[in-house]
N, C-alpha and C positions, 0 to 999 in steps of 0.2 A: 456815704461810703462808696456807692456805685459811681458817683461823680468823680471822686478822688481816683478810683481805679481807671476810669475813662481818661482822665487827665494824664495819669502816668503812662497809659498805653499810647496816648498821642505823643507824649514826649519821647517815648521809645521809638515810635515810628519816625519822628522828626530826626532823632539821633541816627537811626539806621540809614535813612536817606542821605543824611549829612555824611556818614561814613562812605557810602557808595559814591557820593559826589567827589569827596576828597580822593578816593581811590581812582576814579576816572581821570581826575586831574593828574595824578602821579603816573598813571598808565600813559596818558596822552603825551606827557613830556618826554617819555622814552620812545613810545611807538611812532609818533609822527616823524621825528628825525630819522629813525631807523627805516621807515618806509621810503623816505626820500633817498637815503643812502643806498638802499637796495636798488631803487629805480635808476639812480645815477650810475651805479656799477654795471647794471644790465645794459644801459645805453652805450657804455664803452664798447661792448661787443657788437651792439647794433651798428655803431658808427663804422666799425671795420667791415661788416657785411655789406653795408650800403656803398661804401667807397670802393671796395674790391669788386662789387657787382658791376661797376662801371668800367672795369679794366677789360676782362674777357671771361668767357664761360669756364675755361680751365681753372683760372685763379679762384673763381667763386665756388666751383665744385670742390676743389681741394681745401679751401677755407672751411666750407660747410662740414666736410668730413673730419678735418683736423680739429675744429671747434668741438664737435660732438665727442670725438675720442679723447681729446685732452681734458674735457670737462668730466667725462665718465671715469677715466683712469687717474686723473690728477686733482683738478681743482675741487670737484665734488667730494673727493676723499678727504682733502685738507679741511674743507668746510665742515664735514661731518665729524672728523676727529677733534677739531677745536671746540666742538660742542661740550666736551668734557669739562672745559674751563668754566662753563656757565654754572655747573654744580659747585665746583671747588672754589672759584673766586667769588661767586655770588654769595655763598654761605659764609665764607671767610669775612667778606665785607659786612654782612649782616651781624656777625659776631664781633665786629670791630677788631679783627685780627689782620690789620692792614699789611703787616710785614709779610704775611703768607701769600698775599696776592702777587707780589713780585716773584716769590719763589715758585708758585704754581705756573705763572706766565713763562718764566725761564724754562721750567720743565717742559712745557708745551712747545716752546720754540725749538729746543734741542730735539724733542721727539719728532716734530714735523720735518725738521731738516734731515734727519736720518731717513724718514719715509720718502723724502724727495729723491734720494739717490737711486733706488731701483726704478722709480717712476721715470726719471730722466733717461736712464739706460733703455727702458722700453720705448720711449719717444725717439731715441736715436735710431732704433731699428724698426720704426713703425711701418716703413715701406715694405719690409719683408713680410710682416703680418698681413698687410692689405693685399699684396700679391698672392699670398697663400690662400686667401679667401676669394681669389679671382676678381679683384678690383682692377680697374684700368691702370696700366703700367705708368703712364705719364701722370695721372692723378695721384698715384701712390707716391711717386718721387716728390711731387710738389707738396703733398701733405706732410711728408717727412721734413722737408725744408721749413715749412711753416711751424711744425711742432718743435724743431730744434731751436728756433728763435724764441719760442715761448718758455724754454727751460729757465732762463733768468727770472721770468715772471713767477714761475713755480716756487723758486727758492725765496724770492722776495715775499711771496704770499705766505710762505711758511713762517716768516718773521712777523709780518704785519697782521695776519689774521688773529694770532693770540693777543697781540697788543690791542687790537680793535675789540675783541671780546672782553678783555680786562677792563677797558674803559666803559664798555656797555654795562657790565655788572656793577659798576660804580655809578651808573646813571649819568655818565659824562658823554652824552650823545651829541652835544652841540659841536665840539671839535671834529667829530666824525663827519657831521653834516657839512661843515665848512671845508674840510679837507677833501671830501668826495667831490664837492662842487668845483673846487680849484683844480683837481686832477682831471675832471671831464673837460674843463675849459682849456687845460694844457694839452689833453689828449687829441682833441679834434683837429687843431691846426698841425700838430706833430704828425698825426696819421695822414692827413692830406698831403703834407710835404713829402713824407717818405713813400707814400703810395703813388702819387702823381708826379711831383717835381723830381724826385730821385728815381722815379720809374722802377721802384722795387716791387710793386704789385703786392701780392699776399704776404710776402716776406717782410715788406715794409710795414704792413698792418700789425704783424706779430712783433716786430721790433718796437713799434710805437707802444704796443700794449705792455711790453716788458719795461720800457723806459718810464711809462706812466705809473706802473706799479712801484718802481724805484722812487719816483717823486712822491707817491702816496706814503711810502715807508719813511722818507725823509721828513715829511710834514708831521706824521704821527710821533716820530722820535723827537723832533723839535719840541712838540707840545709836551711830551712826557718829561723832557729835560728841564724845561723852563716854567712849567705850570706849578703853582703852589699846591694845587689840588692833588698832585701826584707825588709829593715829596716823601710820603710814607709808604709808597707802593713801588719804589724804583726796582727795575729789573736788572739784576746782576748775576753773573755766573757764579755758582757756589756749589759746594758738596751737597747742600740741602736740596738744591734744584735737581741734581743728578739722582739723589735718593727718591725724589718725588716723581720721577718718570714712571715708575711702576704704578703709583696711585693715579697718575694722570691717565695712563692707558686703560685702567680699570673702568673709567667712565667714558673715555674717548672711543674705544672700540665699539661698544654697543651704540653709542651716539652716532658714529659713522655708519654702522649697519642700518640703524633706524632711518637716517636721512637718505642714504645712497640707494637703498633697495627700491624705493619708488622711482627715483631718478633713473636708475638703470632699467626698470621695467618699461618706462616710457621710451627709452632709447631702443630697447629690443623691439617694441611694436612699430616704431618708426622704420627700423631696418627691415622688418617683415613686410611692411607696406610696399617695399620695392619688388616683392615677389608676386604682388597682385596683378591681375589683368589691368591694362591702362595704368601702369605704375606711376607715370608722371602725374596724372590727375590725383590718384589716391595719396601719393606722398605729399603733394602740394597742399591738399586739404588738411591732412594730419599735421603738417608743419604750421598751417594757419591756426588750427585748434591749439597746438602746443604753444604758439606765440601768445595767443590770447590768454591762455592759462598761466603762462610764465609772467606776463605783464601784471595780471591780477595778483599773482602770488606775492608780489612785493608788499602788498597791504597786510595779509595775514602773517607774513614773515616778520614785519615790524611789530605786530601785536604779540607774536610768539616770543620775540626778543624781550618785549616789555614784561610779558607774563613770567618768563624765565628769571628776569632780574628781580621783579617784585617778590615772587615766591621764594627764590633762593635767599634773598636778603632777609625776609621775615622768618624763614625757617632757621637761618643762621643766628638771628637775634632771639630765637626761642619764642616766637609769636605765632603759634599755629592758627589761631583764629584770624589773624591779619592775613596769613597766607591763604586761608580758605576764602576770605573776603575778596582777595585779589583774583582768585580763580573764578569765583562767581561773577565778578565785575567784567573780566576780560571775555568770558564766555557769552555774557549777555550782549556786550558790544559787538563781538565778532559775528554772532548770529544775525544781528540787525544789519551789519555790513554785508554779509553773505546774501541775505534776502534782497537787499537793494540792488547789489551788483548783478546777481543772477537774473532778477526780474528785468533789469535794464538790458542785459545781453539778449534775453529772449524777445523783448519788445523790439529790439533793433536788429533782429535776425536777418531781415532782408537787405540790410545795408552794411553789415559787418564785413562781408566778403569783398565788397567794393573797395574797401580800404587796402586790400592786399592784391586784388586782381581785377582786370577789366573783362575777363572771360565769363560769359553768362553761366556756363556749366559749373565753374568753380564757385561763383557767387551763390547759385542755387543749391549746390552740394553743402556749402558751409551753413546755409539757412536751415537745411534739413538736419544738420548736426547740432544746431543751437540748443535744443532741449537737453542734450547730453553734456554740452559745454556748461550749461547753467547748473546742472547737477554736480559736475566736477568742481565748479567754483565753490559750491556750498561745502562739499566734502574737503576740498583743499583748505578752506578757511578753518574748518574744525581741526583738521590734521595738523596744520602748521601751528596753531595756537596750543593745542594739547601737547604737541611735541616740545614746545617751549616750556610748558608746565612740567613735562617729564624731565627735561634737562635741569630745570631749577630745583626739582625735588630729588633727582638722583635715581629715578627708575627707568633710565634709558633702555636697560636690558629687556624690560617688558615690552616697550615699544618696538624693539628689534624683532622679538618673536612674533608680535602681532603683524608687523609689516611683512615678514617672511611668509607667514601663512596667508595673509590677505591677498598679496600680489602674486606669489609664486605657486600657491596651491589653488587659488581661485581666479585672480585677475587675469594674468597672462594666459593660462590655459583656456579660460572662457573667451578671451579676445581672439585667440587662434581658431577656436571652434567656430565662433560667430563670423569671423572674417573670411575663413576659407571654406569649410564644408557647408556652412549655412549660407554662404555667398553674400553676406552683408558688407564685405570689403572693409574700407576704412571705418565705416560706421560701426561694424562689428568689433574691430580692434579697439576703438575708443570706448565702446560699451564695456569691454573687458576691463579697461582701466577704471571706469566708473563703478563697476561691480566690486573690484578690489578696494577702491576708495571708500565705498559705503561700508563694507565689512570692517575696514581699518578704522574709520571714524566711529562706528558703533562700538567696537571693542575698546578703543582708547577712551571714549566718553564714559563707558561703564567703569573702566579702571579708575578714571579721575573721580567719578561720583562715589566710588567705594573706598577712596584713599582715606586712611586714618592720618589726619594732619598732625595730631599730637605725637603719634609714633614717628612721623617723618621729621618733626622738630627734634625729637630725642636722638634719632639717627644722625642728624646734622651735627648736633652737639658732640656726639661720640666720635664722629669722623674728624672734627676739628681737634678734639682732645687727643685722639690717636696720633694725628700728624704732629701735634705739639710735642708729645712724649718721644716720638721717633727722632725729631729734630734735636730735642734736649739731650737724649741719650747719645746722639752722634757728636754733639758738642763736647759732652763729658769724655767720650772716648778719645777725641782728638786732643783734649787738654791732658 
């Protein structure tokens, strides 16, 4: 009898490990392409900085300020808002309600285009804001010019981002990978031609970015139109899509708050570093730390996207245990990734700074910051992945409250105190971010661990049924 029990236990163990293996395979097919997509899109901005840096100091300074402000006020906001689609489209796909994916996507496009209008007006008058906060007059005017040429990219992004998220929630990541690669190959020579050959400088880089985003949109639309995989999820303007705007914003706003709050806190501390003694050194070191953190973030971003897709699909399909398995699997993988990368960064601490600067003082300062960079890599990995789980489940509002408390009640105030009164300078500012990240990751991990997945699956079913009844009632009213 005992032998039979042992054999059954062994079979269960084999089956359990087989389930984990299959889940890792499913995650990998989504995560790896999304990591590459994120890295390729980040390289588009890097290309502009590198090329404009060879023009003159004024162009580089205005580009740096414009990139920071347009990311904070525009592109980060769109990226955050479109996270609402990961709940709606992902769960609809899992429930095999493919027609709703196109409706939700259209709702998101309309919503983001409306949001772009006030943002573009802000960018047109950006120089007034910069002069108001006592920025250099010449830099302010150049920043405004750069921002104006980015307005088309903002509107193209409002269309392409929902389409990209829609494909992601259906695990159609290969076309995103191919399209992003083609766009980068197109962007590099175009940017070079406009910056140097046409002698447009920073304005040329902005125009190249806008044109490249248009090319990206054309590629995605071409795939959606001619792919057999998308024939049941076509995006068309309808009354259902307009009705769905309210439902989209219900998830989009907390999603944007959750994503943007940390992004904005980083920008605040980078700006504050300009008030420190020897501001040039402190700002340079913080910029290097931020670059390292951003480059690494592409990895957990990809796994967060995979977690969102897998969790939303399984909840939509009414499989809470499969959703729970997906969460356990992605958390295990991301913890291993975080340990490996953070250990590598710490081990290479005396060499990392040399990749960004030849000045001994900068290299030494970056080496002293490496323990805190390593800590932020671990917390960023957890945060990005759990945020993906939150978007897939539909509890973005909890993540928004956690981020608000973690960074604006603890992180930013701690950074200011450590950076200025305690005189830790840039190190103190970054420690503040690490404190906020540790609180954030701990709280989000507890929320994830205490989540009732059976309840989440019921909520997903009710959400889809509710939208179906609204659409059906609307059709009956029109008839």
